Biopython code that builds the backbone (N, CA, C, O; Angstrom):
import numpy as np
from Bio.PDB.StructureBuilder import StructureBuilder

atoms = [
    (1, "UNK", "N", (89.148, -243.194, 67.803)),
    (1, "UNK", "CA", (89.811, -243.849, 68.909)),
    (1, "UNK", "C", (89.838, -242.905, 70.100)),
    (1, "UNK", "O", (89.666, -241.695, 69.954)),
    (2, "UNK", "N", (90.054, -243.467, 71.270)),
    (2, "UNK", "CA", (90.073, -242.672, 72.494)),
    (2, "UNK", "C", (91.368, -242.912, 73.246)),
    (2, "UNK", "O", (91.829, -244.047, 73.372)),
    (3, "UNK", "N", (91.956, -241.815, 73.751)),
    (3, "UNK", "CA", (93.136, -241.906, 74.609)),
    (3, "UNK", "C", (92.826, -241.185, 75.915)),
    (3, "UNK", "O", (92.072, -240.212, 75.939)),
    (4, "UNK", "N", (93.412, -241.674, 76.990)),
    (4, "UNK", "CA", (93.263, -241.032, 78.290)),
    (4, "UNK", "C", (94.404, -240.056, 78.469)),
    (4, "UNK", "O", (95.564, -240.396, 78.240)),
    (5, "UNK", "N", (94.072, -238.836, 78.881)),
    (5, "UNK", "CA", (95.069, -237.783, 79.082)),
    (5, "UNK", "C", (95.119, -237.467, 80.567)),
    (5, "UNK", "O", (94.092, -237.207, 81.193)),
    (6, "UNK", "N", (96.325, -237.491, 81.125)),
    (6, "UNK", "CA", (96.544, -237.100, 82.518)),
    (6, "UNK", "C", (97.567, -235.973, 82.527)),
    (6, "UNK", "O", (98.563, -236.015, 81.806)),
    (7, "UNK", "N", (97.308, -234.977, 83.345)),
    (7, "UNK", "CA", (98.149, -233.786, 83.384)),
    (7, "UNK", "C", (98.511, -233.482, 84.826)),
    (7, "UNK", "O", (97.693, -233.646, 85.732)),
    (8, "UNK", "N", (99.745, -233.038, 85.032)),
    (8, "UNK", "CA", (100.205, -232.683, 86.367)),
    (8, "UNK", "C", (100.808, -231.285, 86.348)),
    (8, "UNK", "O", (101.172, -230.761, 85.295)),
    (9, "UNK", "N", (100.906, -230.692, 87.535)),
    (9, "UNK", "CA", (101.505, -229.367, 87.665)),
    (9, "UNK", "C", (100.554, -228.271, 87.227)),
    (9, "UNK", "O", (99.336, -228.455, 87.212)),
    (10, "UNK", "N", (101.122, -227.129, 86.869)),
    (10, "UNK", "CA", (100.307, -225.966, 86.534)),
    (10, "UNK", "C", (99.505, -226.132, 85.244)),
    (10, "UNK", "O", (98.603, -225.337, 84.980)),
    (11, "UNK", "N", (99.812, -227.142, 84.439)),
    (11, "UNK", "CA", (99.013, -227.390, 83.236)),
    (11, "UNK", "C", (97.588, -227.829, 83.573)),
    (11, "UNK", "O", (96.685, -227.704, 82.746)),
    (12, "UNK", "N", (97.389, -228.338, 84.779)),
    (12, "UNK", "CA", (96.046, -228.752, 85.201)),
    (12, "UNK", "C", (95.078, -227.577, 85.107)),
    (12, "UNK", "O", (93.927, -227.748, 84.706)),
    (13, "UNK", "N", (95.541, -226.391, 85.473)),
    (13, "UNK", "CA", (94.694, -225.200, 85.427)),
    (13, "UNK", "C", (94.325, -224.826, 84.003)),
    (13, "UNK", "O", (93.299, -224.184, 83.776)),
    (14, "UNK", "N", (95.149, -225.222, 83.039)),
    (14, "UNK", "CA", (94.914, -224.857, 81.643)),
    (14, "UNK", "C", (94.053, -225.879, 80.919)),
    (14, "UNK", "O", (93.099, -225.516, 80.231)),
    (15, "UNK", "N", (94.388, -227.166, 81.073)),
    (15, "UNK", "CA", (93.676, -228.176, 80.275)),
    (15, "UNK", "C", (92.967, -229.239, 81.103)),
    (15, "UNK", "O", (92.393, -230.168, 80.535)),
    (16, "UNK", "N", (92.989, -229.130, 82.431)),
    (16, "UNK", "CA", (92.329, -230.130, 83.264)),
    (16, "UNK", "C", (93.284, -231.255, 83.592)),
    (16, "UNK", "O", (94.332, -231.395, 82.962)),
    (17, "UNK", "N", (92.914, -232.073, 84.597)),
    (17, "UNK", "CA", (93.886, -233.068, 85.043)),
    (17, "UNK", "C", (93.707, -234.450, 84.440)),
    (17, "UNK", "O", (94.687, -235.183, 84.315)),
    (18, "UNK", "N", (92.497, -234.834, 84.063)),
    (18, "UNK", "CA", (92.304, -236.156, 83.486)),
    (18, "UNK", "C", (91.039, -236.160, 82.650)),
    (18, "UNK", "O", (89.983, -235.715, 83.100)),
    (19, "UNK", "N", (91.151, -236.660, 81.446)),
    (19, "UNK", "CA", (89.966, -236.818, 80.611)),
    (19, "UNK", "C", (90.278, -237.739, 79.442)),
    (19, "UNK", "O", (91.434, -238.088, 79.200)),
    (20, "UNK", "N", (89.263, -238.116, 78.741)),
    (20, "UNK", "CA", (89.414, -238.956, 77.560)),
    (20, "UNK", "C", (89.260, -238.070, 76.332)),
    (20, "UNK", "O", (88.315, -237.288, 76.231)),
    (21, "UNK", "N", (90.194, -238.200, 75.410)),
    (21, "UNK", "CA", (90.180, -237.389, 74.194)),
    (21, "UNK", "C", (89.908, -238.290, 73.001)),
    (21, "UNK", "O", (90.558, -239.321, 72.826)),
    (22, "UNK", "N", (88.953, -237.898, 72.191)),
    (22, "UNK", "CA", (88.624, -238.610, 70.950)),
    (22, "UNK", "C", (89.535, -238.098, 69.847)),
    (22, "UNK", "O", (89.653, -236.890, 69.644)),
    (23, "UNK", "N", (90.183, -239.023, 69.131)),
    (23, "UNK", "CA", (91.092, -238.680, 68.039)),
    (23, "UNK", "C", (90.819, -239.591, 66.855)),
    (23, "UNK", "O", (90.245, -240.669, 67.008)),
    (24, "UNK", "N", (91.232, -239.156, 65.681)),
    (24, "UNK", "CA", (91.097, -240.011, 64.504)),
    (24, "UNK", "C", (92.270, -240.993, 64.465)),
    (24, "UNK", "O", (93.314, -240.752, 65.071)),
    (25, "UNK", "N", (92.086, -242.087, 63.754)),
    (25, "UNK", "CA", (93.144, -243.092, 63.613)),
    (25, "UNK", "C", (94.396, -242.444, 63.029)),
    (25, "UNK", "O", (94.308, -241.571, 62.166)),
    (26, "UNK", "N", (95.549, -242.877, 63.503)),
    (26, "UNK", "CA", (96.814, -242.340, 63.007)),
    (26, "UNK", "C", (97.244, -241.043, 63.671)),
    (26, "UNK", "O", (98.248, -240.451, 63.276)),
    (27, "UNK", "N", (96.498, -240.591, 64.675)),
    (27, "UNK", "CA", (96.834, -239.343, 65.362)),
    (27, "UNK", "C", (98.178, -239.488, 66.085)),
    (27, "UNK", "O", (98.557, -240.575, 66.519)),
    (28, "UNK", "N", (98.874, -238.373, 66.197)),
    (28, "UNK", "CA", (100.179, -238.338, 66.860)),
    (28, "UNK", "C", (100.106, -237.449, 68.099)),
    (28, "UNK", "O", (99.071, -236.849, 68.390)),
    (29, "UNK", "N", (101.208, -237.378, 68.811)),
    (29, "UNK", "CA", (101.299, -236.498, 69.986)),
    (29, "UNK", "C", (101.017, -235.060, 69.586)),
    (29, "UNK", "O", (100.300, -234.360, 70.301)),
    (30, "UNK", "N", (101.557, -234.600, 68.468)),
    (30, "UNK", "CA", (101.331, -233.209, 68.059)),
    (30, "UNK", "C", (99.864, -232.981, 67.709)),
    (30, "UNK", "O", (99.342, -231.887, 67.928)),
    (31, "UNK", "N", (99.194, -233.993, 67.172)),
    (31, "UNK", "CA", (97.753, -233.897, 66.909)),
    (31, "UNK", "C", (96.999, -233.738, 68.221)),
    (31, "UNK", "O", (96.125, -232.881, 68.352)),
    (32, "UNK", "N", (97.352, -234.579, 69.192)),
    (32, "UNK", "CA", (96.699, -234.535, 70.502)),
    (32, "UNK", "C", (96.914, -233.191, 71.177)),
    (32, "UNK", "O", (95.959, -232.598, 71.680)),
    (33, "UNK", "N", (98.141, -232.699, 71.198)),
    (33, "UNK", "CA", (98.391, -231.426, 71.878)),
    (33, "UNK", "C", (97.681, -230.275, 71.171)),
    (33, "UNK", "O", (97.249, -229.320, 71.817)),
    (34, "UNK", "N", (97.562, -230.364, 69.860)),
    (34, "UNK", "CA", (96.794, -229.350, 69.130)),
    (34, "UNK", "C", (95.344, -229.341, 69.546)),
    (34, "UNK", "O", (94.755, -228.276, 69.730)),
    (35, "UNK", "N", (94.753, -230.532, 69.700)),
    (35, "UNK", "CA", (93.352, -230.643, 70.147)),
    (35, "UNK", "C", (93.187, -230.110, 71.567)),
    (35, "UNK", "O", (92.225, -229.402, 71.865)),
    (36, "UNK", "N", (94.132, -230.456, 72.442)),
    (36, "UNK", "CA", (94.059, -229.990, 73.828)),
    (36, "UNK", "C", (94.175, -228.472, 73.893)),
    (36, "UNK", "O", (93.444, -227.821, 74.640)),
    (37, "UNK", "N", (95.088, -227.913, 73.115)),
    (37, "UNK", "CA", (95.269, -226.457, 73.091)),
    (37, "UNK", "C", (94.016, -225.767, 72.557)),
    (37, "UNK", "O", (93.568, -224.759, 73.102)),
    (38, "UNK", "N", (93.461, -226.323, 71.492)),
    (38, "UNK", "CA", (92.244, -225.749, 70.907)),
    (38, "UNK", "C", (91.095, -225.782, 71.915)),
    (38, "UNK", "O", (90.369, -224.802, 72.080)),
    (39, "UNK", "N", (90.945, -226.906, 72.573)),
    (39, "UNK", "CA", (89.882, -227.070, 73.572)),
    (39, "UNK", "C", (90.037, -226.073, 74.733)),
    (39, "UNK", "O", (89.045, -225.613, 75.298)),
    (40, "UNK", "N", (91.294, -225.745, 75.082)),
    (40, "UNK", "CA", (91.558, -224.806, 76.175)),
    (40, "UNK", "C", (91.561, -223.359, 75.704)),
    (40, "UNK", "O", (91.723, -222.448, 76.516)),
    (41, "UNK", "N", (91.383, -223.130, 74.398)),
    (41, "UNK", "CA", (91.362, -221.777, 73.871)),
    (41, "UNK", "C", (92.738, -221.186, 73.631)),
    (41, "UNK", "O", (92.883, -219.972, 73.488)),
    (42, "UNK", "N", (93.753, -222.045, 73.587)),
    (42, "UNK", "CA", (95.115, -221.583, 73.340)),
    (42, "UNK", "C", (95.343, -221.470, 71.844)),
    (42, "UNK", "O", (94.872, -222.316, 71.083)),
    (43, "UNK", "N", (96.049, -220.451, 71.415)),
    (43, "UNK", "CA", (96.218, -220.203, 69.987)),
    (43, "UNK", "C", (97.643, -220.419, 69.483)),
    (43, "UNK", "O", (97.870, -220.380, 68.274)),
    (44, "UNK", "N", (98.585, -220.639, 70.352)),
    (44, "UNK", "CA", (99.995, -220.773, 69.967)),
    (44, "UNK", "C", (100.284, -222.230, 69.599)),
    (44, "UNK", "O", (100.308, -223.099, 70.471)),
    (45, "UNK", "N", (100.501, -222.493, 68.318)),
    (45, "UNK", "CA", (100.718, -223.854, 67.837)),
    (45, "UNK", "C", (102.017, -224.427, 68.405)),
    (45, "UNK", "O", (103.046, -223.753, 68.451)),
    (46, "UNK", "N", (101.941, -225.686, 68.834)),
    (46, "UNK", "CA", (103.123, -226.366, 69.344)),
    (46, "UNK", "C", (103.422, -226.097, 70.803)),
    (46, "UNK", "O", (104.473, -226.491, 71.308)),
    (47, "UNK", "N", (102.506, -225.428, 71.485)),
    (47, "UNK", "CA", (102.687, -225.111, 72.899)),
    (47, "UNK", "C", (101.445, -225.492, 73.690)),
    (47, "UNK", "O", (100.326, -225.437, 73.180)),
    (48, "UNK", "N", (101.657, -225.879, 74.944)),
    (48, "UNK", "CA", (100.580, -226.012, 75.928)),
    (48, "UNK", "C", (100.912, -225.001, 77.013)),
    (48, "UNK", "O", (101.859, -225.189, 77.777)),
    (49, "UNK", "N", (100.146, -223.947, 77.080)),
    (49, "UNK", "CA", (100.491, -222.844, 77.970)),
    (49, "UNK", "C", (101.803, -222.245, 77.505)),
    (49, "UNK", "O", (101.952, -221.910, 76.330)),
    (50, "UNK", "N", (102.749, -222.109, 78.406)),
    (50, "UNK", "CA", (104.057, -221.559, 78.034)),
    (50, "UNK", "C", (105.083, -222.654, 77.738)),
    (50, "UNK", "O", (106.265, -222.367, 77.553)),
    (51, "UNK", "N", (104.634, -223.891, 77.696)),
    (51, "UNK", "CA", (105.532, -225.030, 77.497)),
    (51, "UNK", "C", (105.517, -225.517, 76.054)),
    (51, "UNK", "O", (104.463, -225.845, 75.510)),
    (52, "UNK", "N", (106.693, -225.560, 75.442)),
    (52, "UNK", "CA", (106.821, -226.054, 74.077)),
    (52, "UNK", "C", (106.680, -227.573, 74.075)),
    (52, "UNK", "O", (107.284, -228.268, 74.892)),
    (53, "UNK", "N", (105.883, -228.068, 73.156)),
    (53, "UNK", "CA", (105.683, -229.511, 73.018)),
    (53, "UNK", "C", (106.872, -230.068, 72.237)),
    (53, "UNK", "O", (107.109, -229.668, 71.097)),
    (54, "UNK", "N", (107.600, -230.969, 72.832)),
    (54, "UNK", "CA", (108.819, -231.498, 72.218)),
    (54, "UNK", "C", (109.979, -230.577, 72.541)),
    (54, "UNK", "O", (109.799, -229.363, 72.641)),
    (55, "UNK", "N", (111.141, -231.128, 72.702)),
    (55, "UNK", "CA", (112.310, -230.299, 72.948)),
    (55, "UNK", "C", (112.668, -230.101, 74.402)),
    (55, "UNK", "O", (113.582, -229.330, 74.695)),
    (56, "UNK", "N", (111.994, -230.759, 75.327)),
    (56, "UNK", "CA", (112.423, -230.726, 76.719)),
    (56, "UNK", "C", (111.641, -229.852, 77.671)),
    (56, "UNK", "O", (111.856, -229.942, 78.880)),
    (57, "UNK", "N", (110.732, -229.001, 77.184)),
    (57, "UNK", "CA", (109.936, -228.186, 78.106)),
    (57, "UNK", "C", (108.963, -229.042, 78.913)),
    (57, "UNK", "O", (108.654, -228.729, 80.062)),
    (58, "UNK", "N", (108.486, -230.116, 78.307)),
    (58, "UNK", "CA", (107.537, -231.029, 78.951)),
    (58, "UNK", "C", (108.051, -232.451, 78.851)),
    (58, "UNK", "O", (108.698, -232.821, 77.871)),
    (59, "UNK", "N", (107.764, -233.238, 79.861)),
    (59, "UNK", "CA", (107.968, -234.680, 79.742)),
    (59, "UNK", "C", (106.613, -235.250, 79.341)),
    (59, "UNK", "O", (105.615, -235.047, 80.033)),
    (60, "UNK", "N", (106.587, -235.958, 78.228)),
    (60, "UNK", "CA", (105.344, -236.551, 77.742)),
    (60, "UNK", "C", (105.555, -238.055, 77.682)),
    (60, "UNK", "O", (106.476, -238.544, 77.029)),
    (61, "UNK", "N", (104.688, -238.777, 78.375)),
    (61, "UNK", "CA", (104.778, -240.225, 78.441)),
    (61, "UNK", "C", (103.583, -240.855, 77.746)),
    (61, "UNK", "O", (102.449, -240.405, 77.913)),
    (62, "UNK", "N", (103.840, -241.894, 76.968)),
    (62, "UNK", "CA", (102.773, -242.690, 76.367)),
    (62, "UNK", "C", (102.895, -244.086, 76.966)),
    (62, "UNK", "O", (103.880, -244.792, 76.751)),
    (63, "UNK", "N", (101.882, -244.456, 77.713)),
    (63, "UNK", "CA", (101.888, -245.755, 78.404)),
    (63, "UNK", "C", (103.166, -245.946, 79.229)),
    (63, "UNK", "O", (103.739, -247.035, 79.267)),
    (64, "UNK", "N", (103.599, -244.860, 79.891)),
    (64, "UNK", "CA", (104.745, -244.915, 80.776)),
    (64, "UNK", "C", (106.101, -244.741, 80.113)),
    (64, "UNK", "O", (107.122, -244.737, 80.801)),
    (65, "UNK", "N", (106.135, -244.597, 78.790)),
    (65, "UNK", "CA", (107.403, -244.433, 78.079)),
    (65, "UNK", "C", (107.530, -243.002, 77.564)),
    (65, "UNK", "O", (106.608, -242.471, 76.946)),
    (66, "UNK", "N", (108.671, -242.392, 77.822)),
    (66, "UNK", "CA", (108.918, -241.030, 77.369)),
    (66, "UNK", "C", (108.932, -241.004, 75.839)),
    (66, "UNK", "O", (109.558, -241.852, 75.204)),
    (67, "UNK", "N", (108.237, -240.025, 75.255)),
    (67, "UNK", "CA", (108.161, -239.970, 73.786)),
    (67, "UNK", "C", (109.526, -239.743, 73.153)),
    (67, "UNK", "O", (109.714, -240.037, 71.972)),
    (68, "UNK", "N", (110.482, -239.222, 73.920)),
    (68, "UNK", "CA", (111.830, -239.022, 73.384)),
    (68, "UNK", "C", (112.496, -240.367, 73.087)),
    (68, "UNK", "O", (113.435, -240.431, 72.293)),
    (69, "UNK", "N", (112.018, -241.434, 73.716)),
    (69, "UNK", "CA", (112.529, -242.779, 73.444)),
    (69, "UNK", "C", (111.723, -243.464, 72.346)),
    (69, "UNK", "O", (112.062, -244.567, 71.916)),
    (70, "UNK", "N", (110.671, -242.817, 71.900)),
    (70, "UNK", "CA", (109.829, -243.333, 70.825)),
    (70, "UNK", "C", (110.103, -242.489, 69.583)),
    (70, "UNK", "O", (111.252, -242.384, 69.154)),
    (71, "UNK", "N", (109.072, -241.890, 69.001)),
    (71, "UNK", "CA", (109.243, -241.049, 67.813)),
    (71, "UNK", "C", (109.013, -239.572, 68.105)),
    (71, "UNK", "O", (108.639, -238.816, 67.208)),
    (72, "UNK", "N", (109.230, -239.152, 69.344)),
    (72, "UNK", "CA", (109.032, -237.753, 69.712)),
    (72, "UNK", "C", (107.594, -237.327, 69.494)),
    (72, "UNK", "O", (106.672, -238.095, 69.768)),
    (73, "UNK", "N", (107.389, -236.110, 69.003)),
    (73, "UNK", "CA", (106.029, -235.592, 68.801)),
    (73, "UNK", "C", (105.316, -236.304, 67.657)),
    (73, "UNK", "O", (104.108, -236.149, 67.481)),
    (74, "UNK", "N", (106.060, -237.080, 66.886)),
    (74, "UNK", "CA", (105.455, -237.851, 65.795)),
    (74, "UNK", "C", (105.030, -239.251, 66.246)),
    (74, "UNK", "O", (104.623, -240.067, 65.419)),
    (75, "UNK", "N", (105.120, -239.532, 67.543)),
    (75, "UNK", "CA", (104.694, -240.827, 68.075)),
    (75, "UNK", "C", (103.216, -241.033, 67.772)),
    (75, "UNK", "O", (102.375, -240.210, 68.132)),
    (76, "UNK", "N", (102.913, -242.133, 67.111)),
    (76, "UNK", "CA", (101.530, -242.452, 66.755)),
    (76, "UNK", "C", (100.822, -243.062, 67.953)),
    (76, "UNK", "O", (101.361, -243.934, 68.636)),
    (77, "UNK", "N", (99.613, -242.593, 68.197)),
    (77, "UNK", "CA", (98.815, -243.073, 69.317)),
    (77, "UNK", "C", (97.871, -244.181, 68.870)),
    (77, "UNK", "O", (97.452, -244.241, 67.714)),
    (78, "UNK", "N", (97.550, -245.056, 69.819)),
    (78, "UNK", "CA", (96.636, -246.163, 69.578)),
    (78, "UNK", "C", (95.436, -246.042, 70.515)),
    (78, "UNK", "O", (95.519, -245.403, 71.564)),
    (79, "UNK", "N", (94.338, -246.651, 70.132)),
    (79, "UNK", "CA", (93.148, -246.661, 70.973)),
    (79, "UNK", "C", (93.493, -247.239, 72.345)),
    (79, "UNK", "O", (94.103, -248.305, 72.441)),
    (80, "UNK", "N", (93.102, -246.534, 73.402)),
    (80, "UNK", "CA", (93.337, -246.988, 74.763)),
    (80, "UNK", "C", (94.638, -246.523, 75.381)),
    (80, "UNK", "O", (94.889, -246.809, 76.551)),
    (81, "UNK", "N", (95.478, -245.812, 74.633)),
    (81, "UNK", "CA", (96.732, -245.309, 75.188)),
    (81, "UNK", "C", (96.469, -244.316, 76.314)),
    (81, "UNK", "O", (95.433, -243.653, 76.353)),
    (82, "UNK", "N", (97.430, -244.230, 77.225)),
    (82, "UNK", "CA", (97.404, -243.199, 78.266)),
    (82, "UNK", "C", (98.570, -242.258, 78.008)),
    (82, "UNK", "O", (99.718, -242.689, 77.900)),
    (83, "UNK", "N", (98.266, -240.969, 77.911)),
    (83, "UNK", "CA", (99.288, -239.952, 77.669)),
    (83, "UNK", "C", (99.355, -239.058, 78.900)),
    (83, "UNK", "O", (98.344, -238.516, 79.346)),
    (84, "UNK", "N", (100.561, -238.914, 79.441)),
    (84, "UNK", "CA", (100.773, -238.127, 80.650)),
    (84, "UNK", "C", (101.678, -236.948, 80.312)),
    (84, "UNK", "O", (102.706, -237.108, 79.654)),
    (85, "UNK", "N", (101.280, -235.762, 80.771)),
    (85, "UNK", "CA", (102.069, -234.537, 80.584)),
    (85, "UNK", "C", (102.603, -234.093, 81.941)),
    (85, "UNK", "O", (101.836, -233.860, 82.876)),
    (86, "UNK", "N", (103.929, -233.979, 82.039)),
    (86, "UNK", "CA", (104.581, -233.549, 83.264)),
    (86, "UNK", "C", (105.423, -232.313, 82.975)),
    (86, "UNK", "O", (106.157, -232.270, 81.987)),
    (87, "UNK", "N", (105.315, -231.319, 83.832)),
    (87, "UNK", "CA", (106.155, -230.134, 83.664)),
    (87, "UNK", "C", (107.399, -230.299, 84.532)),
    (87, "UNK", "O", (107.373, -231.016, 85.533)),
    (88, "UNK", "N", (108.486, -229.636, 84.148)),
    (88, "UNK", "CA", (109.688, -229.713, 84.988)),
    (88, "UNK", "C", (109.416, -229.031, 86.325)),
    (88, "UNK", "O", (108.681, -228.046, 86.398)),
    (89, "UNK", "N", (110.008, -229.559, 87.353)),
    (89, "UNK", "CA", (109.822, -228.962, 88.678)),
    (89, "UNK", "C", (111.180, -228.568, 89.230)),
    (89, "UNK", "O", (112.220, -229.085, 88.823)),
    (90, "UNK", "N", (111.136, -227.656, 90.148)),
    (90, "UNK", "CA", (112.370, -227.290, 90.834)),
    (90, "UNK", "C", (112.097, -227.336, 92.320)),
    (90, "UNK", "O", (110.968, -227.118, 92.762)),
    (91, "UNK", "N", (113.086, -227.607, 93.057)),
    (91, "UNK", "CA", (112.898, -227.697, 94.499)),
    (91, "UNK", "C", (114.207, -227.454, 95.208)),
    (91, "UNK", "O", (115.238, -227.184, 94.593)),
    (92, "UNK", "N", (114.136, -227.554, 96.488)),
    (92, "UNK", "CA", (115.351, -227.318, 97.234)),
    (92, "UNK", "C", (115.324, -228.003, 98.538)),
    (92, "UNK", "O", (116.282, -227.908, 99.305)),
]
sb = StructureBuilder()
sb.init_structure("model")
sb.init_model(0)
sb.init_chain("A")
sb.init_seg("    ")
for serial, (resi, resn, name, xyz) in enumerate(atoms, 1):
    if name == "N":
        sb.init_residue(resn, " ", resi, " ")
    sb.init_atom(name, np.array(xyz, "f"), 0.0, 1.0, " ", f" {name:<3s}", serial, name[0])
structure = sb.get_structure()
């Protein structure tokens, strides 16, 4: 199956801003982030760059819904889903 991945903020420099990722059936958010980290040469499991996957470091949306309202990092992905990674921002 294929999911579209969109990334914003400084994660763009690490994993790119938009691409399609091939995954096996039954893949979850943690499966996807593992593939993205591997593809980017990152070795720290459960992290994208310095951001922990799950637990509030990143906002992760599947088809516009925050995974915290679904099954968290265990959210199962479907063919054609769009997954968006947003980092927290600060401003003034």
